C-alpha positions in Angstrom: -1.4 -20.8 -9.7 0.3 -23.2 -7.0 3.1 -21.1 -6.1 5.2 -23.8 -4.0 4.4 -26.8 -2.1 4.1 -26.4 2.0 4.6 -28.2 4.6 1.7 -29.9 6.5 2.3 -28.1 9.5 -1.1 -28.1 11.6 -2.5 -24.9 13.4 -3.8 -25.3 16.4 -7.1 -23.7 16.3 -8.6 -24.9 12.8 -6.6 -27.9 12.3 -5.9 -26.4 8.8 -2.4 -27.0 7.4 -0.1 -24.6 6.1 -0.6 -25.8 2.6 -4.1 -26.0 2.7 -3.9 -22.2 4.2 -1.7 -21.2 1.1 -3.7 -22.9 -1.0 -7.0 -21.1 0.0 -5.3 -18.0 -0.1 -3.4 -18.1 -2.9 -5.8 -16.3 -5.7 -6.4 -13.5 -3.4 -3.3 -12.7 -2.7 -2.6 -12.4 -6.3 -5.5 -10.2 -6.7 -4.3 -8.2 -3.8 -0.9 -7.8 -4.9 -2.2 -7.2 -8.7 -4.3 -4.2 -7.5 -1.1 -2.8 -5.4 1.6 -3.0 -7.9 -0.7 -3.0 -11.3 1.9 -5.6 -12.8 1.1 -9.2 -13.3 4.6 -10.5 -12.9 5.8 -8.5 -9.9 2.2 -9.4 -8.1 3.3 -13.3 -8.9 6.7 -12.7 -7.4 5.2 -10.8 -4.7 2.7 -13.5 -3.6 5.6 -16.3 -3.9 8.2 -14.9 -1.9 5.5 -14.3 1.0 4.3 -17.4 0.9 7.7 -18.6 1.6 8.6 -16.0 3.8 5.7 -17.5 5.7 6.4 -21.4 5.4 9.8 -20.5 6.9 9.4 -18.2 9.6 5.9 -18.7 10.6 4.9 -21.9 10.3 4.7 -22.7 13.6 2.2 -20.5 14.5 -1.6 -21.2 15.3 -3.3 -21.3 11.8 -5.8 -18.6 13.1 -3.0 -15.7 13.2 -1.6 -16.7 9.5 -4.0 -14.4 7.5 -3.1 -11.6 9.3 0.7 -12.2 9.8 0.8 -13.3 5.5 -1.1 -10.3 4.4 1.6 -7.9 6.5 4.0 -9.9 4.5 2.7 -9.2 1.4 1.9 -5.8 1.8 5.6 -5.4 2.8 6.8 -7.1 0.1 4.5 -4.9 -2.8 5.7 -1.9 -0.6 9.1 -2.9 -1.3 8.2 -3.9 -5.4 7.1 0.2 -5.5 9.9 1.4 -3.9 12.2 -0.8 -5.9 10.1 0.4 -9.0 10.4 3.9 -8.4 14.5 4.0 -7.7 14.8 2.1 -11.0 13.0 5.0 -12.9 14.8 7.3 -11.2 18.1 5.8 -11.3 17.0 5.8 -15.2 16.0 9.2 -15.3 19.7 10.2 -13.7 21.6 8.2 -16.1 19.6 9.9 -19.1 16.9 6.9 -19.9 14.0 7.9 -20.8 10.7 5.5 -19.7 8.0 5.5 -23.0 4.8 4.5 -22.0 5.0 0.8 -23.8 7.4 0.3 -20.3 5.0 1.8 -17.9 3.4 -0.6 -16.1 0.7 1.7 -15.2 0.0 2.5 -18.8 -2.0 -0.5 -19.4 -3.8 -2.3 -16.5 -3.2 -5.8 -16.6 -6.8 -7.6 -16.0 -6.5 -10.4 -13.2 -8.9 -12.5 -15.5 -8.2 -12.5 -19.3 -10.2 -15.6 -21.3 -11.3 -15.5 -24.8 -14.9 -16.2 -24.0 -15.1 -12.9 -21.4 -17.7 -10.4 -22.9 -17.0 -6.8 -23.7 -19.6 -5.8 -20.8 -18.0 -7.6 -18.4 -14.5 -6.7 -19.8 -15.7 -3.0 -19.3 -17.3 -3.3 -16.1 -13.8 -4.6 -15.1 -12.0 -1.7 -16.6 -14.2 0.3 -14.6 -13.9 -1.1 -11.3 -10.1 -1.3 -11.8 -9.9 2.3 -12.9 -11.9 3.3 -9.9 -9.9 1.5 -7.1 -6.6 3.0 -9.1 -8.1 6.6 -8.0 -8.9 5.5 -4.4 -5.5 6.7 -2.0 -3.7 4.1 -1.4 -4.8 3.4 2.5 -8.2 3.3 1.7 -7.5 0.9 -1.0 -5.5 -1.3 0.9 -7.9 -1.6 3.3 -10.5 -2.0 1.1 -9.1 -5.3 -0.8 -8.1 -6.5 2.7 -11.7 -6.4 4.1 -13.6 -6.9 1.0 -11.5 -9.1 -0.6 -9.7 -11.1 1.5 -12.2 -10.8 4.3 -9.8 -10.1 7.2 -11.7 -8.9 10.2 -11.3 -4.5 11.4 -8.9 -6.0 14.0 -7.0 -7.9 11.6 -6.8 -5.2 8.5 -5.2 -3.1 11.7 -2.9 -5.2 12.6 -1.6 -6.2 9.1 -1.9 -2.1 8.5 -0.2 -1.0 11.5 -3.0 1.2 12.5 -5.8 1.6 14.6 -8.6 -0.2 14.1 -10.7 3.1 14.3 -8.4 4.2 11.2 -9.4 0.6 9.3 -13.2 1.3 9.9 -12.8 5.3 8.9 -11.0 4.3 5.5 -13.4 1.3 5.1 -16.2 4.3 5.0 -14.3 6.3 2.6 -13.2 3.8 0.2 -16.9 2.2 0.0 -18.5 6.0 -0.6 -16.0 6.8 -3.0 -16.4 3.4 -4.8 -20.4 3.8 -4.8 -19.9 7.4 -6.2 -18.3 6.1 -9.0 -19.4 2.7 -9.9 -22.8 3.6 -10.0 -23.6 3.5 -13.5 -21.6 -0.4 -13.8 -24.7 -1.5 -11.6 -27.0 0.4 -13.4 -27.9 3.5 -10.8 -27.8 1.1 -7.6 -26.4 3.1 -4.2 -27.0 2.1 -1.0 
């Protein structure tokens, strides 16, 4: 899913180029956007726009700052996409248009990994995980995705979401507790 070539701007702390950073984060960013928007095309657009904005505006920042800046941009882009989708629906209702289930992006949630060799059990587990993620409140889902899947620290997550570190820890704890309760049967009764 190579989105765009990035200039070779070196970060101050790790020597990592912006291109290397974007290449290392693009798949995780896509998954984050997908689980925020539940629409493949919108997720790809959000990731590409976020990468472009990081490249245009923040390439001169130290590479240690790039993850927090990038995921802040991506989160804001996903929020904008959700608002735009809601506005289109409202505008359509005001004009008398009807949205059928086939037009509703939440009616059939796309799988982040499709393949002919994917087994039925793996597909079923993925669907349960997606359902459990969708059931979380938005802030808990964002914290969980940033902390667990993107590997951001509590401080970086707080910076991305614009809240306190304590709030991040609380949302993270609640998200883990809810997911463990909902997904215990997926892992055959394992609970921690």
